N, C-alpha and C positions, 0 to 999 in steps of 0.2 A: 361175219359168220362168226357164231356162238359155237364154241366147242361141244363136243358130245359129252353129255354128263350123264353116266348110267345110274348115279343115284338120284337123279331130278325126278320131280313129280309128274304125274298126268294132269293136265288142266283142262278145264272146260270154260269156255267163254260164255259168260250168264248173261245172254240177250235180254234186255228189258227196253221197254218204251212206254212213257208216261205212267211210269209206276207199276208197270203189270209185267211181271217175270213171264217170258215166253215159255211154252212147253218143251221146247227143244233140249235147251239145256239140261232139263229134269229128265229127259229121256235119255240124253248122253251120260249122265251122270251114272246110271247103273253099268254101263259098259265100260265106262272110265274106271269104276270100283273093280270090275273084274280084270281089267288090263294092270292096274295099280298091284293088285293083289298077286298076280302072276310074277311082277317085276319086283315086288318086295317094298313098294314105295306109297308114298301118300297121295290122296287126290285133293287137286286144289282147283278152285274156282275164282275166275276173273271178273269181279262185278264192279261196271263202271256207271256212273251217272250223278244225278244230283237228288239227295234224299232217299237214297236206296238202301240204307242199311238193314232197315227192316227184312229186306228180302235174304239176307245173309243167312238167317236161321232155317229157312226153307231148303236153301242150298244144302246146308249141313245135313238136315233132316232126310235129303235124297241122296246123301253119300259124300258130300266134302268133308275132308278132314280140316283143311284151311280155305278160308275165303279171302282173298287178297280184294280188298275194299279200297276203291279211288272214288270219294265223293266230294264231288265239286261243281259249283255253279256252272262252271264253263263245259261242263258234260251233261249239262240238262238236255240239251238236243243232240241227237246223234248227228256228227260229221266224220267223215273218213279220216281226214287228215288229225285232227285232235285225239280221237280214240285210238289211230295207229300209233301214234306218237306215244301216247301213255301206256298202251300194251306192250311196244317195243322196250320202254324204259322198265316196265316191271318184270318181262322175260329177262332182260339183260342183268338184272339184278339177281333173281333168284334161279335161273337156268333150268326150268322145267324141260325133261326130254320129249314130252309129247304135248301137244296142244290141238284142241278139238274145238270146232265152231259148228251151228248148225249151217247146213246149206240152203239158208233164207236170204232173201234179197239183202238183209244187212250183213249177213254172214260171207255172202258171195262177194259184197262189195269190201269188206273189212279184212276178210283172210289173206287175199293176195297182197293186200299194202303192207301186212304185217310180215308176210313171208318175204316180200322183196327188202324190207328193212333189214329183218335177220339174216338175210341172204340164204335162205334155206329154200328146200322144197315145199310143194303144196299139192295135196290130191284133191282134187274136188269131186263133190257128189258120189262120197262113198257110202256103199249099202251094208257093208260089214267091217270090222276091225278085228283083229287078232294079234297075239304076241307068237312071233316064230322065229326060225333061222333062216339065214340067206347063204346059199354057197355061192362062192366068187370062183367060178371054174377056171377063169383066166389067171386069177392070183393064186388059186389053190388055197382059199382062206374059206372059213365058214364065221359069219357075222351072226351072233347069237341075241335074241331076245330084242328083235327090231319089232316094229310096228308094220303089221302088214294090212295094206290100205287097199281094201277091195271093193270095186266098182264097175258096173257094165261098161263096155267099150265098143267101139264101130256099131253104134246104133242099137246097143244091148244084145248084139249076137254072140258076144263073148264076153266073160267075165275076167277082168284083168286084176293082177295083184301085185301092188306097187309097193316099192320099199326104198327107203332113204337111208343109206348107210354112212354117209359122210357129213352131210350137212344138217345139222340140227337147230332147232328143236324140229321133231317130226309132225308136220301140220296136214291136217285133213279137216275138209268140211263134209258133214255127213246129213244125209237126206232125211227130211222129215218124217216121223212115223215109223222108219225101219228099225228103232230100238224101242222094244216095250217101255212104256212108263211104270217104273216099280212103285209100289206103295211107300210113303215116306216113314220115317222111323222118329218120331219125336223126342225119343230119349237119346238119340246120338248127341255126343259132345262133340265140339270142333272150336276151331280157333278162327277169328276175326282179325286181319292184320291191315292195319291201315296204311296206304300209301300214298304220297303225295301226287297230285296232277303234275305240276312242275310246268305248268302252261301259261300262257299269257294271251291277251285277246288276238295278237297277231298271228296266232296258231290256228284260231278259227276266221278261214279265209271267205266264208259266206255268212250273210246276215240273213238269218230266217225270219222273214216278215208274217207269213202266215202258212198254216199247215192244213192241207185237204186230204182227208182219209176216208176212204170208203171200206166199210166193214164187209167182211165176207158174208156172203148170202147163205152160206151154208158150211157147217162144221163135221166133215166127213169123218175126221179122225175119231170123234167122239160118237160117231153112229153105232148102234149095234145092228142094224139091218141095213143094207145099201142095196137098192135096185138100180143098174146102171144098163144104160143103152148104148148101142155102138151105130156103125154106119148101117147095118142091117136094120135099123128102125125105119129107116127111109125118108123120113122127111121130120121139119121139126112140128108141124101140125101132128104127126104120128107119135111124136115124144110124149103126147098127152097120156098114153097107155102106161109109160113107164112111171109118169107121176101118179097116175090113179092107182098102180099096185103098190108104189111106195107108200101112198096115203093107207091103202086098205092094211098095209101090214105095220104102219107106224114106224117106217123108215124114211131114209133119207135117198135123194136122187143122184146119181152118178153118172159120168159118162166117159167112154172111150176119146183118145185124141181124135180120131176120125169124126167122132159125132161133135166134136168141139169145133174143129175146123170147117166143118160142114156147116156150122151155125145152128145147130139143133139145139145146143144148151151153151151156157156160160163157161169159161174157163175155170170158175170157181169150182164146179163140179167134177173137174178131169180128176181121173184116177190112173195111175201108172207112173211110168219113168220120169216124164216130164209134167207129172200133176201132183197127187196125193197119194202117199201110201197109207194104205188102211189095213185094218185087220178086225173086221166085225164078225159078230157071232154068225151072220148069214149075209152071203153076198150072191146076187141074183143078177147073172150076166146075159143081157137079152141082145141078140142080134150083133154079138161082139165076137170077132173071130179068134181071138187071143194070141194076138202077136205078143212076142217075149217083152215089149216095151211095157204092155198092159199088164200082163201076167206079173212083172216084177213090183207091180204096186198094190196087188190084191192075193197073191197066192198064198199069204198068211192066214187068209179068211178061216175060221172055224169051220164052217160050211159053205160050199160053193153049188150053187145050181146054175146050170147054162142052156138055155134056150137058142137054139140056132138051126136053120133051115138045111145045114150043109153037116152031114153025119161025120165028114173027115175035119171039121174045125179044131184047130189045136186047142181050143177052149176045153174041149172034153177031155184032154189027156190030164187036166189039173182039177176037173170038176168032181164032185162027190157024188153029184145025180145029174144026168143028162137027159134033156127033152129034145128030140129032134122033130122039127115042126115049124110053122109058120107062127111067128110071135103075135101076129094079130087075131090068130084063133086061140093060141095057148094061154096068151094072157088074160082076157076076158074071163076065161074058164077058172084060172088061178084066183080071179077077183072076186068072182061068184062064189068058189069054194072057200076062200078066207071070210068072206061077208056071212056065209051060212054057217060058219062056225063060231060068230061072235055072239 
């Protein structure tokens, strides 16, 4: 266990693969900056890999004061054991008080191993982070300036706030897309601190022979307009209506978990708590009832239009505009109106 360090920095793990920095650490950097300012400490970023130093400037531009750089050929390919060992060594040396990871496949694999090595707690899939105080009523004490780790619980039916009082660093994984990606500031100055990997080949328990990657079919986070369909669309064939409306508007196609589970559309298109969190300029929900798990992934959209035959559907509670009706009738009329204005 690493003893609590109230002067420790707020760190973000800079996930990268094949020389490409993920958007997730850049999203987290803005919130890390806000947390650090409230605590009066610096923001740090952990950057691991081989030939990754050029990424450090981008991390500094997005808010890092220090980039802890571990550049070694043995880190060229991500492996849990080697990355966790290096991260533990750097954490043990510099003693940050908060370490954040993206709730990506890599982050969900790596963070628990790091937390286990540090013998500290870990809160997974957070949707918000704040600094606050925690009152221990049993011992009649107040613990100040703790990381409030906020996440949905019990299938999204409640929002839980979790704190880690004694075992530090405070660690959390944060869902992709829930934090806005701030504009970089190229004028920011920061410090790059090289750290040794201290690895030998025996620390890499796997031998990577081949890698096969399937690129995502859609980038929902970058879409300004998203048209999503739910179970109410009725069938995979009928989902063509969703695609046609998205095409007419120049938008992307999304779907609820119910639509994905029913085989109407691939998982890459899923919006919601177990899919992608989005915040487009326009979100059109077609045949989506509006369960809390789906709303958690799209309720920050600038404008929401809901189309549903059920006037009492929960989606209407957050929609800016609601259309009660059969989507098989409504959507063709919308497409006709959009094309008439083109």
